[in-house]
All heavy atoms as atom14 arrays in JSON, in Angstrom:
{
  "sequence": "MFNPRIEFEKDDFYFNEQGYRVFTEKYHLKRGYCCKSGCKHCPFGYDKKTDSFK",
  "atom14_mask": [
    [1, 1, 1, 1, 1, 1, 1, 1, 0, 0, 0, 0, 0, 0],
    [1, 1, 1, 1, 1, 1, 1, 1, 1, 1, 1, 0, 0, 0],
    [1, 1, 1, 1, 1, 1, 1, 1, 0, 0, 0, 0, 0, 0],
    [1, 1, 1, 1, 1, 1, 1, 0, 0, 0, 0, 0, 0, 0],
    [1, 1, 1, 1, 1, 1, 1, 1, 1, 1, 1, 0, 0, 0],
    [1, 1, 1, 1, 1, 1, 1, 1, 0, 0, 0, 0, 0, 0],
    [1, 1, 1, 1, 1, 1, 1, 1, 1, 0, 0, 0, 0, 0],
    [1, 1, 1, 1, 1, 1, 1, 1, 1, 1, 1, 0, 0, 0],
    [1, 1, 1, 1, 1, 1, 1, 1, 1, 0, 0, 0, 0, 0],
    [1, 1, 1, 1, 1, 1, 1, 1, 1, 0, 0, 0, 0, 0],
    [1, 1, 1, 1, 1, 1, 1, 1, 0, 0, 0, 0, 0, 0],
    [1, 1, 1, 1, 1, 1, 1, 1, 0, 0, 0, 0, 0, 0],
    [1, 1, 1, 1, 1, 1, 1, 1, 1, 1, 1, 0, 0, 0],
    [1, 1, 1, 1, 1, 1, 1, 1, 1, 1, 1, 1, 0, 0],
    [1, 1, 1, 1, 1, 1, 1, 1, 1, 1, 1, 0, 0, 0],
    [1, 1, 1, 1, 1, 1, 1, 1, 0, 0, 0, 0, 0, 0],
    [1, 1, 1, 1, 1, 1, 1, 1, 1, 0, 0, 0, 0, 0],
    [1, 1, 1, 1, 1, 1, 1, 1, 1, 0, 0, 0, 0, 0],
    [1, 1, 1, 1, 0, 0, 0, 0, 0, 0, 0, 0, 0, 0],
    [1, 1, 1, 1, 1, 1, 1, 1, 1, 1, 1, 1, 0, 0],
    [1, 1, 1, 1, 1, 1, 1, 1, 1, 1, 1, 0, 0, 0],
    [1, 1, 1, 1, 1, 1, 1, 0, 0, 0, 0, 0, 0, 0],
    [1, 1, 1, 1, 1, 1, 1, 1, 1, 1, 1, 0, 0, 0],
    [1, 1, 1, 1, 1, 1, 1, 0, 0, 0, 0, 0, 0, 0],
    [1, 1, 1, 1, 1, 1, 1, 1, 1, 0, 0, 0, 0, 0],
    [1, 1, 1, 1, 1, 1, 1, 1, 1, 0, 0, 0, 0, 0],
    [1, 1, 1, 1, 1, 1, 1, 1, 1, 1, 1, 1, 0, 0],
    [1, 1, 1, 1, 1, 1, 1, 1, 1, 1, 0, 0, 0, 0],
    [1, 1, 1, 1, 1, 1, 1, 1, 0, 0, 0, 0, 0, 0],
    [1, 1, 1, 1, 1, 1, 1, 1, 1, 0, 0, 0, 0, 0],
    [1, 1, 1, 1, 1, 1, 1, 1, 1, 1, 1, 0, 0, 0],
    [1, 1, 1, 1, 0, 0, 0, 0, 0, 0, 0, 0, 0, 0],
    [1, 1, 1, 1, 1, 1, 1, 1, 1, 1, 1, 1, 0, 0],
    [1, 1, 1, 1, 1, 1, 0, 0, 0, 0, 0, 0, 0, 0],
    [1, 1, 1, 1, 1, 1, 0, 0, 0, 0, 0, 0, 0, 0],
    [1, 1, 1, 1, 1, 1, 1, 1, 1, 0, 0, 0, 0, 0],
    [1, 1, 1, 1, 1, 1, 0, 0, 0, 0, 0, 0, 0, 0],
    [1, 1, 1, 1, 0, 0, 0, 0, 0, 0, 0, 0, 0, 0],
    [1, 1, 1, 1, 1, 1, 0, 0, 0, 0, 0, 0, 0, 0],
    [1, 1, 1, 1, 1, 1, 1, 1, 1, 0, 0, 0, 0, 0],
    [1, 1, 1, 1, 1, 1, 1, 1, 1, 1, 0, 0, 0, 0],
    [1, 1, 1, 1, 1, 1, 0, 0, 0, 0, 0, 0, 0, 0],
    [1, 1, 1, 1, 1, 1, 1, 0, 0, 0, 0, 0, 0, 0],
    [1, 1, 1, 1, 1, 1, 1, 1, 1, 1, 1, 0, 0, 0],
    [1, 1, 1, 1, 0, 0, 0, 0, 0, 0, 0, 0, 0, 0],
    [1, 1, 1, 1, 1, 1, 1, 1, 1, 1, 1, 1, 0, 0],
    [1, 1, 1, 1, 1, 1, 1, 1, 0, 0, 0, 0, 0, 0],
    [1, 1, 1, 1, 1, 1, 1, 1, 1, 0, 0, 0, 0, 0],
    [1, 1, 1, 1, 1, 1, 1, 1, 1, 0, 0, 0, 0, 0],
    [1, 1, 1, 1, 1, 1, 1, 0, 0, 0, 0, 0, 0, 0],
    [1, 1, 1, 1, 1, 1, 1, 1, 0, 0, 0, 0, 0, 0],
    [1, 1, 1, 1, 1, 1, 0, 0, 0, 0, 0, 0, 0, 0],
    [1, 1, 1, 1, 1, 1, 1, 1, 1, 1, 1, 0, 0, 0],
    [1, 1, 1, 1, 1, 1, 1, 1, 1, 0, 0, 0, 0, 0]
  ],
  "atom14_positions": [
    [[55.96, 56.33, 84.64], [55.36, 55.55, 85.71], [53.97, 55.11, 85.26], [53.2, 55.9, 84.76], [55.26, 56.41, 86.96], [54.67, 55.69, 88.13], [55.03, 56.45, 89.69], [53.72, 57.62, 89.84], [0.0, 0.0, 0.0], [0.0, 0.0, 0.0], [0.0, 0.0, 0.0], [0.0, 0.0, 0.0], [0.0, 0.0, 0.0], [0.0, 0.0, 0.0]],
    [[53.66, 53.84, 85.42], [52.35, 53.35, 85.03], [51.7, 52.63, 86.19], [52.34, 52.22, 87.13], [52.45, 52.45, 83.79], [53.13, 51.13, 84.05], [52.37, 50.02, 84.34], [54.5, 51.02, 83.98], [52.98, 48.8, 84.58], [55.12, 49.8, 84.22], [54.35, 48.69, 84.52], [0.0, 0.0, 0.0], [0.0, 0.0, 0.0], [0.0, 0.0, 0.0]],
    [[50.4, 52.52, 86.11], [49.63, 51.87, 87.14], [49.53, 50.38, 86.81], [48.86, 50.01, 85.86], [48.23, 52.5, 87.22], [47.42, 51.96, 88.37], [47.7, 50.9, 88.9], [46.38, 52.68, 88.74], [0.0, 0.0, 0.0], [0.0, 0.0, 0.0], [0.0, 0.0, 0.0], [0.0, 0.0, 0.0], [0.0, 0.0, 0.0], [0.0, 0.0, 0.0]],
    [[50.18, 49.52, 87.58], [50.16, 48.09, 87.26], [48.8, 47.44, 87.43], [48.59, 46.32, 87.0], [51.17, 47.5, 88.23], [51.22, 48.46, 89.36], [50.94, 49.81, 88.76], [0.0, 0.0, 0.0], [0.0, 0.0, 0.0], [0.0, 0.0, 0.0], [0.0, 0.0, 0.0], [0.0, 0.0, 0.0], [0.0, 0.0, 0.0], [0.0, 0.0, 0.0]],
    [[47.85, 48.13, 88.03], [46.51, 47.57, 88.23], [45.66, 47.68, 86.97], [44.63, 47.06, 86.87], [45.82, 48.26, 89.4], [46.46, 47.87, 90.72], [45.83, 48.6, 91.86], [46.93, 49.29, 92.52], [46.85, 50.42, 93.16], [45.71, 51.02, 93.29], [47.9, 50.97, 93.7], [0.0, 0.0, 0.0], [0.0, 0.0, 0.0], [0.0, 0.0, 0.0]],
    [[46.06, 48.5, 86.01], [45.34, 48.61, 84.75], [45.9, 47.57, 83.79], [47.09, 47.58, 83.49], [45.5, 50.03, 84.15], [44.88, 51.08, 85.07], [44.84, 50.08, 82.78], [45.1, 52.5, 84.59], [0.0, 0.0, 0.0], [0.0, 0.0, 0.0], [0.0, 0.0, 0.0], [0.0, 0.0, 0.0], [0.0, 0.0, 0.0], [0.0, 0.0, 0.0]],
    [[45.05, 46.68, 83.33], [45.5, 45.66, 82.4], [45.59, 46.25, 81.0], [44.71, 46.99, 80.57], [44.54, 44.48, 82.42], [44.6, 43.72, 83.73], [43.81, 42.43, 83.66], [43.73, 41.84, 82.58], [43.28, 42.03, 84.71], [0.0, 0.0, 0.0], [0.0, 0.0, 0.0], [0.0, 0.0, 0.0], [0.0, 0.0, 0.0], [0.0, 0.0, 0.0]],
    [[46.66, 45.95, 80.3], [46.86, 46.45, 78.95], [45.96, 45.72, 77.96], [45.77, 44.51, 78.06], [48.31, 46.28, 78.51], [49.27, 47.14, 79.27], [50.4, 46.58, 79.83], [49.07, 48.49, 79.42], [51.31, 47.35, 80.52], [49.96, 49.28, 80.11], [51.08, 48.71, 80.66], [0.0, 0.0, 0.0], [0.0, 0.0, 0.0], [0.0, 0.0, 0.0]],
    [[45.43, 46.48, 77.04], [44.65, 45.92, 75.94], [45.41, 46.18, 74.65], [46.4, 46.91, 74.63], [43.27, 46.57, 75.9], [42.42, 46.22, 77.11], [41.05, 46.88, 77.08], [40.66, 47.42, 76.03], [40.37, 46.85, 78.11], [0.0, 0.0, 0.0], [0.0, 0.0, 0.0], [0.0, 0.0, 0.0], [0.0, 0.0, 0.0], [0.0, 0.0, 0.0]],
    [[44.92, 45.64, 73.56], [45.59, 45.68, 72.27], [46.01, 47.08, 71.84], [47.12, 47.27, 71.38], [44.67, 45.08, 71.22], [45.22, 45.09, 69.83], [44.23, 44.54, 68.84], [44.75, 44.71, 67.44], [43.75, 44.36, 66.45], [0.0, 0.0, 0.0], [0.0, 0.0, 0.0], [0.0, 0.0, 0.0], [0.0, 0.0, 0.0], [0.0, 0.0, 0.0]],
    [[45.15, 48.07, 71.99], [45.43, 49.41, 71.48], [45.9, 50.39, 72.55], [45.83, 51.6, 72.35], [44.19, 49.97, 70.79], [43.77, 49.15, 69.59], [44.67, 48.62, 68.9], [42.56, 49.04, 69.33], [0.0, 0.0, 0.0], [0.0, 0.0, 0.0], [0.0, 0.0, 0.0], [0.0, 0.0, 0.0], [0.0, 0.0, 0.0], [0.0, 0.0, 0.0]],
    [[46.38, 49.91, 73.67], [46.82, 50.8, 74.75], [48.21, 51.37, 74.54], [48.54, 52.41, 75.08], [46.8, 50.07, 76.1], [45.39, 49.9, 76.64], [44.46, 50.53, 76.13], [45.23, 49.12, 77.6], [0.0, 0.0, 0.0], [0.0, 0.0, 0.0], [0.0, 0.0, 0.0], [0.0, 0.0, 0.0], [0.0, 0.0, 0.0], [0.0, 0.0, 0.0]],
    [[49.05, 50.69, 73.77], [50.4, 51.19, 73.53], [50.98, 50.55, 72.28], [50.42, 49.59, 71.73], [51.32, 50.89, 74.72], [51.62, 49.44, 74.92], [52.73, 48.84, 74.35], [50.78, 48.64, 75.69], [53.01, 47.5, 74.53], [51.04, 47.3, 75.89], [52.17, 46.73, 75.3], [0.0, 0.0, 0.0], [0.0, 0.0, 0.0], [0.0, 0.0, 0.0]],
    [[52.08, 51.12, 71.82], [52.85, 50.53, 70.72], [54.31, 50.8, 71.01], [54.65, 51.58, 71.89], [52.43, 51.12, 69.36], [52.63, 52.6, 69.23], [53.81, 53.13, 68.74], [51.61, 53.49, 69.58], [54.0, 54.5, 68.63], [51.78, 54.85, 69.47], [52.97, 55.36, 68.98], [53.15, 56.71, 68.86], [0.0, 0.0, 0.0], [0.0, 0.0, 0.0]],
    [[55.19, 50.12, 70.3], [56.62, 50.33, 70.45], [57.11, 51.21, 69.3], [56.83, 50.91, 68.14], [57.38, 49.0, 70.48], [57.12, 48.21, 71.72], [56.23, 47.15, 71.73], [57.76, 48.54, 72.91], [55.98, 46.42, 72.87], [57.52, 47.82, 74.07], [56.62, 46.76, 74.05], [0.0, 0.0, 0.0], [0.0, 0.0, 0.0], [0.0, 0.0, 0.0]],
    [[57.84, 52.27, 69.64], [58.37, 53.14, 68.58], [59.64, 52.54, 67.98], [60.07, 51.45, 68.37], [58.58, 54.56, 69.1], [59.68, 54.68, 70.14], [60.44, 53.75, 70.38], [59.76, 55.83, 70.77], [0.0, 0.0, 0.0], [0.0, 0.0, 0.0], [0.0, 0.0, 0.0], [0.0, 0.0, 0.0], [0.0, 0.0, 0.0], [0.0, 0.0, 0.0]],
    [[60.24, 53.25, 67.05], [61.42, 52.75, 66.35], [62.61, 52.52, 67.28], [63.47, 51.69, 67.0], [61.82, 53.71, 65.24], [60.81, 53.77, 64.12], [61.18, 54.8, 63.06], [62.22, 55.48, 63.2], [60.41, 54.91, 62.09], [0.0, 0.0, 0.0], [0.0, 0.0, 0.0], [0.0, 0.0, 0.0], [0.0, 0.0, 0.0], [0.0, 0.0, 0.0]],
    [[62.65, 53.24, 68.39], [63.74, 53.08, 69.36], [63.45, 51.96, 70.37], [64.28, 51.67, 71.23], [64.0, 54.38, 70.12], [64.53, 55.51, 69.27], [63.44, 56.18, 68.43], [62.28, 56.19, 68.79], [63.85, 56.73, 67.29], [0.0, 0.0, 0.0], [0.0, 0.0, 0.0], [0.0, 0.0, 0.0], [0.0, 0.0, 0.0], [0.0, 0.0, 0.0]],
    [[62.26, 51.36, 70.27], [61.9, 50.27, 71.17], [61.22, 50.69, 72.45], [60.98, 49.87, 73.33], [0.0, 0.0, 0.0], [0.0, 0.0, 0.0], [0.0, 0.0, 0.0], [0.0, 0.0, 0.0], [0.0, 0.0, 0.0], [0.0, 0.0, 0.0], [0.0, 0.0, 0.0], [0.0, 0.0, 0.0], [0.0, 0.0, 0.0], [0.0, 0.0, 0.0]],
    [[60.88, 51.98, 72.56], [60.19, 52.47, 73.76], [58.69, 52.23, 73.64], [58.11, 52.33, 72.56], [60.43, 53.96, 73.96], [61.85, 54.3, 74.34], [62.72, 54.86, 73.41], [62.32, 54.06, 75.62], [64.03, 55.18, 73.75], [63.62, 54.37, 75.98], [64.47, 54.93, 75.03], [65.75, 55.23, 75.37], [0.0, 0.0, 0.0], [0.0, 0.0, 0.0]],
    [[58.06, 51.94, 74.75], [56.6, 51.79, 74.79], [55.99, 53.18, 74.78], [56.33, 54.03, 75.59], [56.2, 51.05, 76.07], [54.74, 50.74, 76.14], [54.37, 50.06, 77.42], [55.25, 48.93, 77.64], [55.14, 48.08, 78.64], [54.19, 48.21, 79.53], [55.99, 47.08, 78.78], [0.0, 0.0, 0.0], [0.0, 0.0, 0.0], [0.0, 0.0, 0.0]],
    [[55.05, 53.4, 73.88], [54.36, 54.69, 73.75], [52.89, 54.45, 74.03], [52.23, 53.69, 73.31], [54.55, 55.27, 72.33], [53.81, 56.6, 72.2], [56.02, 55.44, 72.0], [0.0, 0.0, 0.0], [0.0, 0.0, 0.0], [0.0, 0.0, 0.0], [0.0, 0.0, 0.0], [0.0, 0.0, 0.0], [0.0, 0.0, 0.0], [0.0, 0.0, 0.0]],
    [[52.38, 55.06, 75.08], [50.98, 54.88, 75.43], [50.09, 55.72, 74.53], [50.41, 56.85, 74.2], [50.74, 55.26, 76.9], [51.38, 54.29, 77.85], [52.48, 54.66, 78.6], [50.88, 53.01, 78.0], [53.07, 53.76, 79.47], [51.46, 52.11, 78.86], [52.56, 52.49, 79.6], [0.0, 0.0, 0.0], [0.0, 0.0, 0.0], [0.0, 0.0, 0.0]],
    [[48.95, 55.15, 74.16], [48.0, 55.84, 73.28], [47.04, 56.71, 74.09], [46.96, 56.61, 75.31], [47.18, 54.82, 72.49], [46.41, 54.03, 73.4], [48.05, 53.93, 71.62], [0.0, 0.0, 0.0], [0.0, 0.0, 0.0], [0.0, 0.0, 0.0], [0.0, 0.0, 0.0], [0.0, 0.0, 0.0], [0.0, 0.0, 0.0], [0.0, 0.0, 0.0]],
    [[46.29, 57.55, 73.38], [45.28, 58.38, 74.03], [44.27, 57.5, 74.76], [43.84, 57.84, 75.86], [44.58, 59.24, 72.99], [43.53, 60.14, 73.57], [42.87, 61.03, 72.55], [43.24, 60.97, 71.35], [41.99, 61.81, 72.94], [0.0, 0.0, 0.0], [0.0, 0.0, 0.0], [0.0, 0.0, 0.0], [0.0, 0.0, 0.0], [0.0, 0.0, 0.0]],
    [[43.93, 56.37, 74.17], [42.98, 55.44, 74.79], [43.47, 55.02, 76.17], [42.72, 55.0, 77.14], [42.82, 54.21, 73.9], [41.94, 53.13, 74.5], [41.94, 51.88, 73.64], [41.27, 50.74, 74.38], [41.46, 49.47, 73.7], [0.0, 0.0, 0.0], [0.0, 0.0, 0.0], [0.0, 0.0, 0.0], [0.0, 0.0, 0.0], [0.0, 0.0, 0.0]],
    [[44.76, 54.68, 76.28], [45.3, 54.27, 77.57], [45.27, 55.41, 78.58], [44.88, 55.23, 79.74], [46.73, 53.75, 77.44], [47.33, 53.45, 78.79], [47.01, 52.29, 79.47], [48.17, 54.36, 79.42], [47.52, 52.02, 80.72], [48.69, 54.11, 80.68], [48.35, 52.94, 81.32], [48.84, 52.69, 82.57], [0.0, 0.0, 0.0], [0.0, 0.0, 0.0]],
    [[45.66, 56.6, 78.14], [45.67, 57.75, 79.06], [44.28, 58.04, 79.59], [44.11, 58.33, 80.78], [46.23, 58.99, 78.36], [47.69, 58.92, 78.08], [48.64, 58.93, 79.07], [48.37, 58.83, 76.91], [49.84, 58.87, 78.53], [49.7, 58.79, 77.22], [0.0, 0.0, 0.0], [0.0, 0.0, 0.0], [0.0, 0.0, 0.0], [0.0, 0.0, 0.0]],
    [[43.27, 57.96, 78.74], [41.9, 58.19, 79.19], [41.45, 57.1, 80.16], [40.76, 57.39, 81.14], [40.96, 58.26, 77.98], [41.13, 59.51, 77.12], [40.32, 59.38, 75.84], [40.76, 60.76, 77.88], [0.0, 0.0, 0.0], [0.0, 0.0, 0.0], [0.0, 0.0, 0.0], [0.0, 0.0, 0.0], [0.0, 0.0, 0.0], [0.0, 0.0, 0.0]],
    [[41.87, 55.87, 79.92], [41.53, 54.77, 80.83], [42.19, 54.99, 82.18], [41.59, 54.73, 83.23], [41.99, 53.44, 80.23], [41.56, 52.25, 81.03], [42.04, 50.9, 80.57], [42.55, 50.73, 79.21], [42.96, 49.35, 78.91], [0.0, 0.0, 0.0], [0.0, 0.0, 0.0], [0.0, 0.0, 0.0], [0.0, 0.0, 0.0], [0.0, 0.0, 0.0]],
    [[43.43, 55.49, 82.17], [44.15, 55.75, 83.42], [43.46, 56.86, 84.2], [43.37, 56.82, 85.42], [45.59, 56.14, 83.12], [46.41, 56.33, 84.37], [47.85, 56.61, 84.09], [47.96, 57.83, 83.32], [49.07, 58.24, 82.73], [50.15, 57.53, 82.78], [49.09, 59.36, 82.06], [0.0, 0.0, 0.0], [0.0, 0.0, 0.0], [0.0, 0.0, 0.0]],
    [[42.99, 57.89, 83.49], [42.13, 58.89, 84.11], [42.79, 60.14, 84.67], [42.12, 60.97, 85.26], [0.0, 0.0, 0.0], [0.0, 0.0, 0.0], [0.0, 0.0, 0.0], [0.0, 0.0, 0.0], [0.0, 0.0, 0.0], [0.0, 0.0, 0.0], [0.0, 0.0, 0.0], [0.0, 0.0, 0.0], [0.0, 0.0, 0.0], [0.0, 0.0, 0.0]],
    [[44.09, 60.3, 84.5], [44.74, 61.51, 84.99], [46.01, 61.77, 84.19], [46.52, 60.89, 83.51], [45.09, 61.4, 86.48], [46.11, 60.32, 86.79], [47.47, 60.62, 86.82], [45.72, 59.01, 87.05], [48.41, 59.63, 87.09], [46.64, 58.04, 87.32], [47.99, 58.34, 87.34], [48.92, 57.38, 87.6], [0.0, 0.0, 0.0], [0.0, 0.0, 0.0]],
    [[46.5, 62.99, 84.28], [47.72, 63.37, 83.58], [48.92, 63.2, 84.52], [48.89, 63.65, 85.66], [47.64, 64.82, 83.12], [49.12, 65.38, 82.26], [0.0, 0.0, 0.0], [0.0, 0.0, 0.0], [0.0, 0.0, 0.0], [0.0, 0.0, 0.0], [0.0, 0.0, 0.0], [0.0, 0.0, 0.0], [0.0, 0.0, 0.0], [0.0, 0.0, 0.0]],
    [[49.96, 62.58, 84.02], [51.16, 62.34, 84.84], [52.19, 63.48, 84.69], [53.22, 63.46, 85.35], [51.81, 61.02, 84.45], [52.38, 60.96, 82.74], [0.0, 0.0, 0.0], [0.0, 0.0, 0.0], [0.0, 0.0, 0.0], [0.0, 0.0, 0.0], [0.0, 0.0, 0.0], [0.0, 0.0, 0.0], [0.0, 0.0, 0.0], [0.0, 0.0, 0.0]],
    [[51.9, 64.43, 83.81], [52.78, 65.59, 83.55], [54.17, 65.19, 83.09], [55.15, 65.83, 83.42], [52.86, 66.5, 84.78], [51.55, 67.17, 85.12], [51.74, 68.18, 86.24], [50.47, 68.95, 86.49], [50.68, 69.95, 87.53], [0.0, 0.0, 0.0], [0.0, 0.0, 0.0], [0.0, 0.0, 0.0], [0.0, 0.0, 0.0], [0.0, 0.0, 0.0]],
    [[54.24, 64.12, 82.29], [55.52, 63.69, 81.74], [55.71, 64.16, 80.31], [56.74, 63.89, 79.7], [55.61, 62.16, 81.77], [55.66, 61.72, 83.1], [0.0, 0.0, 0.0], [0.0, 0.0, 0.0], [0.0, 0.0, 0.0], [0.0, 0.0, 0.0], [0.0, 0.0, 0.0], [0.0, 0.0, 0.0], [0.0, 0.0, 0.0], [0.0, 0.0, 0.0]],
    [[54.72, 64.84, 79.76], [54.82, 65.3, 78.38], [54.58, 64.2, 77.38], [55.22, 64.16, 76.32], [0.0, 0.0, 0.0], [0.0, 0.0, 0.0], [0.0, 0.0, 0.0], [0.0, 0.0, 0.0], [0.0, 0.0, 0.0], [0.0, 0.0, 0.0], [0.0, 0.0, 0.0], [0.0, 0.0, 0.0], [0.0, 0.0, 0.0], [0.0, 0.0, 0.0]],
    [[53.67, 63.3, 77.68], [53.39, 62.16, 76.81], [52.94, 62.59, 75.42], [52.21, 63.57, 75.27], [52.3, 61.28, 77.43], [52.77, 60.61, 79.04], [0.0, 0.0, 0.0], [0.0, 0.0, 0.0], [0.0, 0.0, 0.0], [0.0, 0.0, 0.0], [0.0, 0.0, 0.0], [0.0, 0.0, 0.0], [0.0, 0.0, 0.0], [0.0, 0.0, 0.0]],
    [[53.37, 61.86, 74.43], [53.09, 62.17, 73.03], [51.59, 62.23, 72.75], [51.13, 63.06, 71.98], [53.76, 61.12, 72.14], [53.56, 61.34, 70.67], [54.35, 60.36, 69.86], [54.22, 60.65, 68.38], [55.08, 59.79, 67.58], [0.0, 0.0, 0.0], [0.0, 0.0, 0.0], [0.0, 0.0, 0.0], [0.0, 0.0, 0.0], [0.0, 0.0, 0.0]],
    [[50.81, 61.35, 73.34], [49.38, 61.26, 73.05], [48.52, 61.72, 74.23], [47.41, 61.21, 74.42], [49.01, 59.83, 72.67], [49.75, 59.34, 71.47], [49.52, 59.83, 70.2], [50.73, 58.42, 71.34], [50.32, 59.21, 69.35], [51.07, 58.36, 70.02], [0.0, 0.0, 0.0], [0.0, 0.0, 0.0], [0.0, 0.0, 0.0], [0.0, 0.0, 0.0]],
    [[48.99, 62.7, 74.98], [48.26, 63.18, 76.16], [46.92, 63.82, 75.75], [46.91, 64.81, 75.02], [49.08, 64.2, 76.93], [48.23, 64.83, 78.4], [0.0, 0.0, 0.0], [0.0, 0.0, 0.0], [0.0, 0.0, 0.0], [0.0, 0.0, 0.0], [0.0, 0.0, 0.0], [0.0, 0.0, 0.0], [0.0, 0.0, 0.0], [0.0, 0.0, 0.0]],
    [[45.8, 63.28, 76.21], [44.5, 63.86, 75.89], [44.1, 65.0, 76.83], [43.06, 65.61, 76.65], [43.54, 62.68, 76.05], [44.15, 61.88, 77.15], [45.64, 62.01, 76.94], [0.0, 0.0, 0.0], [0.0, 0.0, 0.0], [0.0, 0.0, 0.0], [0.0, 0.0, 0.0], [0.0, 0.0, 0.0], [0.0, 0.0, 0.0], [0.0, 0.0, 0.0]],
    [[44.93, 65.28, 77.82], [44.6, 66.28, 78.82], [45.16, 67.66, 78.5], [44.94, 68.61, 79.23], [45.08, 65.82, 80.2], [44.52, 64.49, 80.6], [45.31, 63.35, 80.56], [43.19, 64.35, 80.97], [44.79, 62.11, 80.89], [42.66, 63.12, 81.31], [43.47, 61.99, 81.27], [0.0, 0.0, 0.0], [0.0, 0.0, 0.0], [0.0, 0.0, 0.0]],
    [[45.92, 67.76, 77.41], [46.42, 69.06, 76.96], [47.6, 69.59, 77.73], [47.85, 70.79, 77.73], [0.0, 0.0, 0.0], [0.0, 0.0, 0.0], [0.0, 0.0, 0.0], [0.0, 0.0, 0.0], [0.0, 0.0, 0.0], [0.0, 0.0, 0.0], [0.0, 0.0, 0.0], [0.0, 0.0, 0.0], [0.0, 0.0, 0.0], [0.0, 0.0, 0.0]],
    [[48.37, 68.73, 78.35], [49.52, 69.19, 79.13], [50.69, 69.55, 78.21], [51.01, 68.82, 77.29], [49.97, 68.12, 80.13], [51.15, 68.56, 80.95], [51.01, 69.51, 81.95], [52.41, 68.02, 80.73], [52.09, 69.93, 82.69], [53.5, 68.42, 81.48], [53.34, 69.38, 82.46], [54.41, 69.79, 83.2], [0.0, 0.0, 0.0], [0.0, 0.0, 0.0]],
    [[51.31, 70.69, 78.48], [52.49, 71.14, 77.73], [53.67, 71.16, 78.69], [53.72, 71.99, 79.6], [52.25, 72.52, 77.14], [53.4, 73.0, 76.27], [54.51, 72.46, 76.35], [53.17, 73.94, 75.5], [0.0, 0.0, 0.0], [0.0, 0.0, 0.0], [0.0, 0.0, 0.0], [0.0, 0.0, 0.0], [0.0, 0.0, 0.0], [0.0, 0.0, 0.0]],
    [[54.61, 70.25, 78.48], [55.74, 70.12, 79.4], [56.65, 71.35, 79.37], [57.23, 71.73, 80.39], [56.55, 68.87, 79.05], [57.59, 68.51, 80.08], [58.22, 67.17, 79.78], [59.2, 66.79, 80.86], [59.74, 65.45, 80.68], [0.0, 0.0, 0.0], [0.0, 0.0, 0.0], [0.0, 0.0, 0.0], [0.0, 0.0, 0.0], [0.0, 0.0, 0.0]],
    [[56.75, 72.0, 78.21], [57.62, 73.18, 78.09], [57.15, 74.32, 78.97], [57.95, 75.06, 79.54], [57.7, 73.63, 76.65], [58.42, 72.64, 75.75], [58.45, 73.13, 74.32], [59.09, 72.07, 73.42], [59.06, 72.46, 72.02], [0.0, 0.0, 0.0], [0.0, 0.0, 0.0], [0.0, 0.0, 0.0], [0.0, 0.0, 0.0], [0.0, 0.0, 0.0]],
    [[55.83, 74.5, 79.06], [55.28, 75.6, 79.86], [54.74, 75.15, 81.21], [54.3, 75.97, 82.01], [54.15, 76.32, 79.1], [53.08, 75.39, 78.87], [54.65, 76.89, 77.79], [0.0, 0.0, 0.0], [0.0, 0.0, 0.0], [0.0, 0.0, 0.0], [0.0, 0.0, 0.0], [0.0, 0.0, 0.0], [0.0, 0.0, 0.0], [0.0, 0.0, 0.0]],
    [[54.75, 73.83, 81.44], [54.19, 73.24, 82.67], [52.76, 73.73, 82.91], [52.41, 74.14, 84.01], [55.08, 73.55, 83.88], [54.67, 72.72, 85.1], [54.12, 71.61, 84.93], [54.89, 73.2, 86.23], [0.0, 0.0, 0.0], [0.0, 0.0, 0.0], [0.0, 0.0, 0.0], [0.0, 0.0, 0.0], [0.0, 0.0, 0.0], [0.0, 0.0, 0.0]],
    [[51.97, 73.69, 81.84], [50.57, 74.12, 81.96], [49.69, 73.3, 81.03], [50.18, 72.57, 80.18], [50.46, 75.61, 81.61], [50.81, 75.8, 80.25], [0.0, 0.0, 0.0], [0.0, 0.0, 0.0], [0.0, 0.0, 0.0], [0.0, 0.0, 0.0], [0.0, 0.0, 0.0], [0.0, 0.0, 0.0], [0.0, 0.0, 0.0], [0.0, 0.0, 0.0]],
    [[48.41, 73.45, 81.24], [47.42, 72.76, 80.41], [46.86, 73.75, 79.41], [46.59, 74.91, 79.74], [46.3, 72.18, 81.27], [46.76, 71.04, 82.14], [47.22, 71.27, 83.43], [46.75, 69.75, 81.66], [47.66, 70.24, 84.23], [47.19, 68.69, 82.46], [47.63, 68.94, 83.74], [0.0, 0.0, 0.0], [0.0, 0.0, 0.0], [0.0, 0.0, 0.0]],
    [[46.67, 73.3, 78.2], [46.13, 74.14, 77.12], [44.64, 74.28, 77.26], [43.96, 73.42, 77.69], [46.46, 73.54, 75.75], [47.94, 73.49, 75.48], [48.19, 72.82, 74.14], [49.68, 72.64, 73.94], [50.0, 71.9, 72.74], [0.0, 0.0, 0.0], [0.0, 0.0, 0.0], [0.0, 0.0, 0.0], [0.0, 0.0, 0.0], [0.0, 0.0, 0.0]]
  ]
}
């Protein structure tokens, strides 16, 4: 789930080999909160396996 009010910039995401959009740490920090989805570049330290923050 993403916030449509945040405009994407050049370094906010990239497409992986499977064609999925992968948000960067820069985008997550701009968004300002953790969505608890286990994002690859989560700067908030969330671990989906343990449902906790490091």
